[in-house]
KEKE-3310 file (N, C-alpha, C; in steps of 0.2 Angstrom, whole numbers, plus 5000, padded with zeros to 4 digits):
npx = (4973:4972:4983:4984:4976:4976:4970:4963:4949:4935:4919:4901:4901:4913:4923:4929:4946:4953:4966:4977:4990:5004:5017:5032:5034:5026:5017:5007:5010:5006:5003:4996:4986:5002:5013:5026:5029:5021:5016:5019:5011:5010:5005:5002:4992:4978:4967:4963:4952:4947:4941:4930:4924:4928:4930:4937:4952:4961:4958:4951:4952:4942:4930:4925:4926:4918:4910:4914:4924:4933:4942:4957:4963:4971:4975:4979:4993:4992:4987:4971:4961:4945:4930:4918:4905:4905:4901:4908:4917:4931:4947:4959:4974:4968:4956:4940:4935:4928:4933:4950:4965:4981:4996:5014:5018:5005:4993:4981:4966:4956:4942:4948:4961:4977:4986:5001:5005:5016:5026:5039:5056:5064:5058:5061:5070:5061:5052:5058:5061:5048:5044:5053:5048:5035:5038:5042:5033:5016:5004:4991:4989:5001:5011:5025:5028:5026:5037:5047:5047:5050:5064:5070:5067:5073:5086:5087:5085:5097:5106:5101:5105:5119:5123:5117:5105:5089:5073:5058:5041:5026:5010:4996:4979:4964:4948:4934:4935:4931:4917:4914:4918:4909:4897:4898:4905:4920:4927:4924:4931:4944:4945:4944:4956:4966:4964:4965:4979:4985:4982:4989:5002:5005:5009:5020:5038:5054:5063:5056:5047:5034:5022:5012:5007:4998:4981:4972:4981:4995:5012:5023:5040:5050:5064:5076:5069:5061:5052:5041:5039:5036:5024:5016:5016:5008:4996:4993:4991:4980:4970:4971:4966:4953:4947:4941:4928:4931:4931:4922:4917:4905:4901:4904:4913:4915:4930:4940:4955:4965:4979:4995:5010:5028:5044:5062:5077:5089:5097:5105:5101:5090:5076:5068:5056:5053:5049:5038:5029:5027:5021:5010:5003:4999:4991:4981:4976:4971:4961:4952:4948:4940:4943:4949:4960:4977:4989:5003)
npy = (5064:5049:5037:5024:5008:4995:4983:4977:4985:4979:4980:4978:4985:4984:4974:4958:4954:4945:4943:4950:4953:4964:4976:4979:4994:5003:5018:5033:5050:5065:5079:5091:5099:5106:5097:5091:5082:5067:5066:5055:5040:5024:5011:4998:4988:4978:4986:5003:5014:5031:5045:5057:5050:5044:5030:5027:5021:5031:5046:5061:5077:5087:5097:5095:5082:5066:5056:5042:5042:5037:5022:5014:5000:4984:4973:4959:4963:4977:4993:5001:5015:5019:5027:5030:5033:5047:5064:5075:5069:5059:5062:5058:5064:5076:5072:5066:5051:5035:5022:5018:5012:5014:5023:5025:5040:5046:5059:5061:5068:5071:5078:5093:5088:5083:5069:5060:5046:5033:5020:5010:5004:5014:5021:5028:5038:5045:5049:5059:5068:5071:5078:5089:5094:5098:5108:5118:5119:5123:5112:5112:5120:5117:5126:5136:5140:5155:5157:5150:5158:5171:5169:5165:5177:5187:5184:5185:5199:5204:5199:5206:5219:5218:5214:5223:5219:5216:5215:5208:5209:5202:5203:5194:5192:5184:5189:5193:5182:5178:5179:5168:5158:5159:5157:5144:5136:5130:5119:5120:5132:5128:5120:5130:5137:5128:5124:5137:5139:5128:5132:5144:5140:5133:5142:5148:5151:5142:5149:5157:5161:5155:5158:5155:5167:5171:5169:5169:5175:5178:5177:5181:5180:5187:5186:5196:5203:5215:5231:5231:5218:5212:5219:5213:5200:5201:5205:5194:5184:5188:5187:5174:5167:5171:5167:5155:5145:5137:5120:5113:5104:5109:5112:5121:5137:5154:5164:5177:5187:5200:5210:5217:5225:5227:5234:5234:5240:5236:5246:5257:5257:5246:5237:5221:5223:5235:5233:5225:5234:5243:5234:5230:5242:5244:5233:5236:5247:5241:5233:5243:5250:5242:5228:5212:5214:5221:5231:5241)
npz = (5048:5040:5032:5029:5034:5046:5041:5025:5018:5013:5005:5001:4989:4984:4972:4973:4969:4956:4953:4962:4961:4963:4959:4969:4978:4972:4972:4977:4975:4984:4976:4976:4987:4991:5000:5010:5020:5023:5010:5003:4998:5000:4989:4994:4997:4992:4989:4989:4996:4993:5001:5010:5021:5037:5037:5026:5017:5014:5020:5015:5018:5012:5005:4992:4989:4988:5000:4999:4987:4977:4971:4972:4964:4963:4950:4941:4941:4937:4941:4944:4944:4950:4949:4962:4960:4962:4966:4960:4952:4945:4940:4927:4922:4918:4912:4914:4922:4923:4926:4925:4919:4926:4922:4924:4931:4929:4933:4945:4949:4963:4970:4977:4977:4970:4964:4960:4951:4954:4948:4946:4943:4948:4959:4970:4966:4957:4966:4974:4963:4960:4972:4971:4960:4965:4973:4965:4954:4950:4953:4949:4937:4930:4928:4932:4950:4961:4969:4962:4950:4955:4959:4946:4939:4945:4943:4929:4928:4934:4924:4913:4917:4918:4905:4897:4891:4884:4892:4896:4904:4907:4915:4918:4920:4924:4918:4928:4936:4949:4948:4939:4947:4958:4952:4945:4953:4962:4957:4943:4941:4943:4932:4922:4925:4923:4909:4903:4905:4899:4885:4884:4886:4875:4867:4872:4871:4872:4880:4888:4903:4912:4924:4938:4949:4958:4964:4952:4944:4933:4927:4914:4909:4897:4887:4879:4869:4859:4863:4855:4851:4863:4866:4856:4859:4871:4866:4858:4867:4874:4863:4860:4872:4872:4860:4858:4868:4884:4888:4902:4917:4918:4906:4890:4893:4891:4891:4896:4897:4905:4902:4907:4903:4905:4900:4897:4892:4898:4901:4913:4931:4939:4948:4950:4956:4951:4938:4940:4946:4935:4926:4933:4935:4922:4919:4928:4922:4910:4915:4920:4909:4901:4901:4894:4886:4881:4888:4887)
capx = (4972:4975:4985:4983:4973:4979:4966:4959:4942:4930:4912:4897:4902:4919:4923:4935:4950:4955:4973:4979:4998:5006:5024:5034:5036:5021:5014:5005:5013:5001:5007:4992:4990:5009:5016:5031:5028:5014:5015:5020:5006:5012:4999:5004:4987:4974:4963:4963:4947:4949:4935:4929:4922:4933:4932:4941:4959:4964:4953:4952:4948:4940:4923:4924:4927:4913:4912:4918:4925:4937:4945:4963:4963:4976:4972:4984:4999:4990:4983:4966:4957:4938:4926:4913:4899:4906:4897:4912:4921:4938:4950:4966:4977:4963:4950:4935:4935:4924:4938:4956:4971:4986:5003:5018:5018:4999:4990:4974:4962:4950:4941:4954:4968:4980:4991:5005:5005:5023:5028:5045:5062:5067:5052:5064:5072:5056:5048:5062:5059:5041:5044:5056:5043:5030:5041:5043:5028:5009:5001:4984:4990:5007:5015:5029:5025:5028:5044:5052:5047:5054:5071:5072:5066:5078:5093:5086:5086:5104:5109:5099:5109:5126:5125:5113:5101:5082:5069:5050:5037:5019:5006:4990:4974:4958:4943:4928:4936:4927:4910:4914:4919:4903:4892:4899:4909:4927:4930:4924:4936:4950:4945:4946:4963:4971:4963:4969:4986:4987:4982:4994:5008:5006:5012:5027:5044:5058:5067:5051:5045:5027:5021:5006:5009:4992:4975:4970:4986:5000:5017:5027:5046:5052:5070:5079:5064:5060:5046:5036:5038:5033:5017:5013:5014:5003:4990:4992:4989:4973:4966:4972:4962:4946:4945:4936:4927:4934:4927:4923:4912:4898:4900:4909:4913:4920:4935:4945:4960:4968:4987:4999:5017:5034:5050:5068:5083:5094:5102:5104:5100:5083:5075:5063:5050:5051:5046:5032:5025:5024:5016:5004:4999:4996:4986:4975:4973:4968:4955:4948:4946:4935:4946:4950:4965:4983:4991:5010)
capy = (5061:5042:5035:5017:5005:4988:4978:4979:4986:4977:4979:4976:4989:4982:4968:4954:4954:4938:4942:4956:4954:4971:4977:4983:5001:5007:5023:5040:5056:5070:5085:5097:5104:5104:5096:5086:5077:5064:5066:5048:5035:5017:5007:4991:4983:4976:4991:5009:5019:5038:5049:5061:5046:5042:5023:5026:5019:5037:5051:5067:5083:5091:5097:5094:5075:5063:5052:5037:5045:5033:5016:5012:4993:4981:4967:4957:4967:4983:4997:5004:5020:5018:5032:5026:5037:5053:5070:5079:5065:5058:5064:5056:5069:5081:5069:5063:5044:5030:5017:5019:5009:5020:5022:5028:5047:5049:5063:5059:5073:5069:5084:5098:5085:5080:5064:5057:5038:5031:5013:5009:5002:5020:5025:5033:5044:5048:5052:5065:5072:5074:5082:5095:5098:5100:5114:5123:5119:5123:5106:5112:5123:5115:5132:5137:5144:5161:5156:5149:5163:5176:5167:5166:5184:5191:5182:5188:5206:5205:5198:5212:5225:5217:5213:5227:5214:5218:5210:5210:5206:5202:5200:5192:5191:5182:5193:5191:5175:5177:5178:5162:5153:5159:5155:5138:5132:5130:5114:5123:5137:5124:5118:5136:5139:5123:5125:5143:5138:5124:5135:5149:5136:5131:5148:5150:5149:5138:5153:5161:5157:5156:5156:5157:5171:5172:5164:5169:5180:5174:5181:5179:5183:5187:5189:5198:5205:5222:5233:5230:5211:5211:5221:5209:5194:5202:5205:5188:5180:5190:5184:5166:5165:5173:5165:5149:5144:5132:5114:5111:5099:5112:5114:5126:5143:5159:5167:5182:5189:5207:5210:5223:5224:5232:5232:5237:5238:5234:5252:5260:5252:5245:5230:5217:5226:5241:5230:5222:5240:5246:5229:5230:5248:5244:5228:5239:5252:5237:5231:5249:5252:5237:5221:5208:5218:5221:5238:5241)
capz = (5042:5040:5026:5028:5040:5047:5037:5019:5019:5007:5007:4995:4983:4981:4969:4974:4964:4954:4953:4964:4961:4962:4960:4975:4978:4969:4977:4975:4979:4984:4974:4977:4990:4991:5007:5009:5025:5022:5003:5000:5000:4997:4987:4996:4998:4986:4987:4994:4995:4995:5002:5016:5026:5041:5036:5020:5018:5014:5022:5012:5021:5006:5004:4985:4988:4991:5006:4996:4981:4972:4973:4968:4965:4959:4946:4936:4941:4935:4946:4941:4948:4949:4952:4965:4959:4966:4964:4956:4947:4946:4933:4926:4917:4917:4909:4918:4920:4928:4927:4921:4921:4928:4920:4928:4930:4928:4938:4947:4953:4967:4973:4976:4978:4965:4966:4955:4952:4952:4948:4941:4946:4951:4962:4975:4963:4955:4972:4975:4958:4961:4978:4969:4955:4969:4976:4959:4949:4952:4951:4945:4931:4927:4927:4938:4955:4962:4972:4957:4946:4958:4958:4939:4936:4948:4939:4922:4929:4935:4917:4909:4919:4917:4898:4893:4887:4885:4896:4896:4909:4906:4920:4915:4925:4922:4920:4932:4939:4955:4946:4937:4953:4962:4948:4943:4958:4963:4952:4936:4941:4942:4925:4918:4926:4919:4902:4900:4905:4893:4879:4884:4886:4868:4863:4876:4869:4877:4884:4892:4909:4913:4931:4942:4954:4963:4962:4945:4941:4930:4924:4909:4908:4890:4887:4872:4864:4858:4866:4850:4851:4869:4865:4851:4863:4875:4862:4855:4872:4875:4858:4861:4877:4870:4853:4859:4874:4887:4890:4909:4919:4917:4899:4888:4896:4887:4896:4893:4901:4904:4903:4907:4901:4906:4896:4899:4887:4902:4903:4920:4937:4941:4951:4948:4958:4947:4932:4942:4947:4929:4923:4937:4933:4915:4920:4931:4916:4905:4918:4921:4902:4898:4901:4887:4881:4884:4888:4889)
cpx = (4975:4977:4984:4979:4976:4976:4963:4952:4938:4923:4908:4898:4909:4919:4929:4939:4953:4962:4975:4986:4999:5014:5026:5036:5031:5018:5011:5009:5008:5005:5003:4987:4997:5011:5021:5030:5021:5012:5015:5015:5007:5005:5001:4999:4983:4970:4963:4957:4948:4942:4935:4927:4928:4935:4936:4948:4963:4958:4955:4948:4947:4933:4921:4924:4921:4915:4916:4918:4928:4941:4952:4964:4968:4973:4977:4990:4998:4986:4978:4963:4950:4934:4920:4907:4899:4902:4901:4917:4928:4941:4957:4969:4972:4957:4946:4935:4930:4929:4944:4962:4977:4992:5007:5018:5011:4997:4983:4971:4956:4948:4946:4961:4970:4986:4994:5006:5012:5024:5033:5051:5066:5062:5055:5066:5067:5052:5052:5061:5052:5040:5047:5051:5037:5032:5042:5037:5021:5006:4995:4985:4996:5011:5020:5026:5028:5035:5049:5053:5051:5062:5074:5072:5071:5085:5092:5087:5093:5108:5107:5103:5116:5127:5121:5108:5093:5078:5062:5047:5030:5015:4999:4985:4967:4952:4937:4929:4932:4920:4910:4914:4912:4897:4892:4902:4916:4930:4930:4930:4943:4951:4947:4953:4968:4970:4966:4976:4989:4987:4987:5001:5010:5010:5019:5033:5048:5061:5062:5049:5038:5025:5014:5008:5004:4986:4973:4975:4992:5005:5021:5034:5048:5059:5072:5074:5063:5053:5040:5034:5034:5025:5013:5011:5009:4996:4988:4989:4981:4968:4966:4967:4954:4943:4940:4935:4930:4929:4928:4917:4905:4896:4905:4908:4918:4924:4939:4950:4962:4975:4990:5007:5022:5040:5056:5073:5089:5099:5100:5102:5092:5082:5069:5056:5048:5047:5039:5027:5022:5019:5010:5000:4996:4991:4980:4972:4969:4961:4950:4945:4942:4937:4947:4954:4972:4985:4999:5013)
cpy = (5054:5040:5028:5014:4998:4983:4981:4979:4985:4977:4977:4979:4988:4975:4964:4954:4947:4937:4949:4957:4961:4972:4981:4990:5006:5012:5029:5045:5062:5077:5092:5095:5102:5104:5091:5080:5074:5064:5060:5043:5029:5014:5000:4986:4983:4982:4996:5013:5026:5041:5053:5056:5044:5034:5022:5024:5026:5042:5057:5072:5088:5091:5095:5086:5072:5058:5046:5039:5040:5028:5015:5004:4990:4974:4965:4961:4974:4987:5001:5009:5019:5023:5028:5030:5044:5059:5074:5076:5064:5059:5061:5060:5073:5078:5065:5055:5040:5025:5018:5016:5014:5018:5026:5036:5050:5053:5062:5065:5070:5075:5089:5095:5082:5075:5062:5050:5036:5023:5011:5006:5008:5024:5030:5039:5048:5052:5059:5070:5075:5079:5089:5098:5101:5107:5120:5124:5119:5117:5107:5115:5121:5120:5132:5141:5151:5161:5155:5155:5169:5175:5168:5173:5188:5190:5185:5196:5208:5204:5204:5218:5224:5217:5218:5224:5216:5213:5213:5206:5207:5199:5200:5190:5189:5186:5190:5184:5173:5175:5171:5156:5153:5156:5147:5133:5132:5125:5117:5128:5134:5122:5124:5138:5134:5123:5131:5142:5134:5127:5140:5145:5134:5136:5150:5147:5145:5143:5158:5157:5160:5154:5158:5160:5173:5168:5164:5174:5176:5179:5178:5183:5182:5190:5191:5199:5213:5224:5231:5222:5209:5213:5216:5202:5195:5202:5198:5183:5181:5187:5177:5164:5166:5170:5159:5148:5138:5126:5114:5106:5102:5113:5119:5133:5148:5162:5172:5184:5197:5206:5216:5221:5229:5229:5237:5235:5236:5240:5255:5254:5252:5238:5227:5220:5232:5239:5228:5228:5242:5241:5229:5236:5247:5238:5232:5244:5247:5235:5237:5251:5247:5230:5218:5212:5219:5229:5237:5248)
cpz = (5042:5033:5024:5035:5040:5042:5031:5020:5013:5009:5001:4989:4980:4978:4970:4968:4962:4955:4955:4965:4960:4963:4967:4973:4975:4974:4973:4979:4978:4982:4975:4982:4992:4998:5006:5014:5024:5015:5000:5002:4996:4995:4988:4998:4992:4984:4992:4992:4998:4996:5008:5022:5030:5040:5030:5022:5018:5015:5019:5016:5016:5005:4997:4984:4991:4997:5004:4989:4975:4975:4969:4969:4960:4956:4941:4935:4939:4940:4942:4946:4946:4953:4956:4965:4962:4962:4959:4952:4949:4939:4933:4920:4914:4913:4914:4917:4925:4930:4922:4923:4921:4925:4924:4926:4929:4934:4939:4951:4957:4971:4971:4976:4972:4967:4959:4956:4949:4953:4943:4946:4950:4955:4967:4972:4960:4960:4973:4969:4958:4967:4975:4964:4960:4972:4971:4955:4952:4949:4947:4938:4927:4925:4933:4944:4956:4965:4966:4952:4948:4957:4951:4937:4939:4945:4932:4923:4930:4928:4913:4910:4917:4909:4894:4888:4889:4889:4897:4901:4907:4912:4917:4921:4922:4923:4923:4934:4945:4953:4943:4942:4957:4958:4946:4948:4957:4958:4945:4936:4940:4935:4920:4919:4922:4912:4899:4900:4900:4887:4879:4883:4879:4864:4866:4872:4874:4882:4888:4898:4911:4920:4934:4948:4959:4961:4955:4941:4939:4927:4919:4908:4901:4889:4880:4867:4864:4862:4861:4850:4858:4869:4861:4855:4868:4872:4860:4861:4874:4870:4858:4866:4875:4864:4853:4866:4877:4889:4898:4910:4919:4910:4897:4891:4892:4893:4892:4899:4900:4905:4903:4906:4904:4902:4898:4893:4891:4903:4909:4925:4938:4945:4948:4950:4954:4941:4934:4943:4941:4926:4927:4936:4927:4915:4923:4926:4912:4908:4918:4914:4898:4898:4894:4883:4885:4883:4891:4889)
residu = (MET:ARG:HIS:THR:VAL:PRO:ILE:LEU:ARG:LEU:ASP:ASP:GLU:SER:THR:PRO:LEU:GLU:ASP:ALA:SER:ARG:PRO:ASP:GLY:ALA:CYS:LEU:VAL:LYS:ILE:TYR:PRO:ALA:VAL:VAL:ILE:GLY:SER:LEU:ILE:PRO:LEU:ASP:ARG:ASP:GLU:TYR:ILE:PHE:GLY:ARG:ASP:SER:GLY:CYS:GLU:TYR:GLU:LEU:THR:ASP:ASP:PHE:ALA:SER:ARG:ARG:HIS:ALA:SER:PHE:ARG:TRP:GLN:GLY:GLY:GLU:CYS:PHE:VAL:VAL:ASP:LEU:GLY:SER:MET:ASN:GLY:THR:TYR:VAL:ASN:ASN:GLN:ARG:VAL:THR:GLN:GLN:GLN:LEU:CYS:ASN:GLY:ASP:GLN:ILE:ARG:ILE:GLY:SER:HIS:ILE:PHE:LYS:PHE:LEU:VAL:SER:ASP:GLN:VAL:GLU:ALA:MET:TYR:HIS:GLU:ALA:VAL:PHE:GLU:MET:MET:THR:VAL:ASP:ALA:LEU:THR:GLN:THR:TYR:ASN:ARG:ARG:TYR:PHE:ASP:ASP:VAL:PHE:ASN:ARG:GLU:VAL:ASN:ARG:SER:ILE:ARG:TYR:GLU:ARG:SER:LEU:GLY:LEU:LEU:ILE:LEU:ASP:ILE:ASP:ASN:PHE:LYS:GLN:HIS:ASN:ASP:THR:TYR:GLY:HIS:LEU:VAL:GLY:ASP:ASP:LEU:LEU:SER:GLY:MET:CYS:GLU:ARG:ILE:SER:SER:ARG:ILE:ARG:GLY:ASP:GLU:VAL:PHE:ALA:ARG:ILE:GLY:GLY:GLU:GLU:PHE:ALA:LEU:ALA:VAL:VAL:GLU:SER:THR:LYS:GLU:GLU:LEU:ASP:ALA:ILE:GLY:ARG:GLN:LEU:CYS:ASP:LEU:VAL:SER:GLN:ASP:PRO:PHE:PRO:THR:SER:HIS:GLY:GLU:ILE:GLN:LEU:THR:ILE:SER:ALA:GLY:GLY:ALA:HIS:THR:CYS:GLY:LEU:GLY:SER:PHE:ALA:ALA:LYS:ASP:LEU:PHE:GLU:VAL:ALA:ASP:ALA:ASN:LEU:TYR:ARG:ALA:LYS:GLN:SER:GLY:ARG:ASN:GLN:TYR:LEU:GLY)
# end
């Protein structure tokens, strides 16, 4: 994959820029798929074209990107992303755009790739912050990833045992997700994943940890709650997801989840895997008995 080429490539589809002044240090950071080496893309030329074509300034190995998908152009000291008539669209902060002026911290999705736009006096510090976020947060859903969740949950298990503090675990799984993907395509599946997580995150309290632990499987750690409170949260989340369809590039699609729960009062010795096994078993029962429900 090439990140830059020695000369700027402009053709008949590109419009010359009247004022291509640009700030020093502006860049994109590729945050999904997560890589550290090669994640930094300096925007130090007047225009960059992203796409699958080997002639693009940034070549994407991505079946969901068009051959010439989008252009990043400087004009009047501002950076604009311009969709080049791509099949699957260009998105800024989950909104499909044809042309959009970028602001510091904006996220741009091209095919299956997600980039973060950085331009400020503290680009280096923000880059390191973006890399840290990349290693702890799932870029597509903006939830924590499995590695981070396991670390946090193991600490909460230890605190639960030490202080005899209650701890709950919910495992959530999207019903028939493979069928949605096969019917509507991978990018619509991404829309459903991000939309569902945005809806659930609106319900999450500050001391709860929500994470993507598998393709369409998520976990929620709930501290200092009773078994009844945990069960109520599980049922509320199922209702929250199913109450309204989700907007996607294919139109609105109805979605449901199944959930399983596990709870401890912190008495006796146990491990994180013990709670996972109980929650997994309850999730399996919820799936087997009709889906779109919580069992704890």
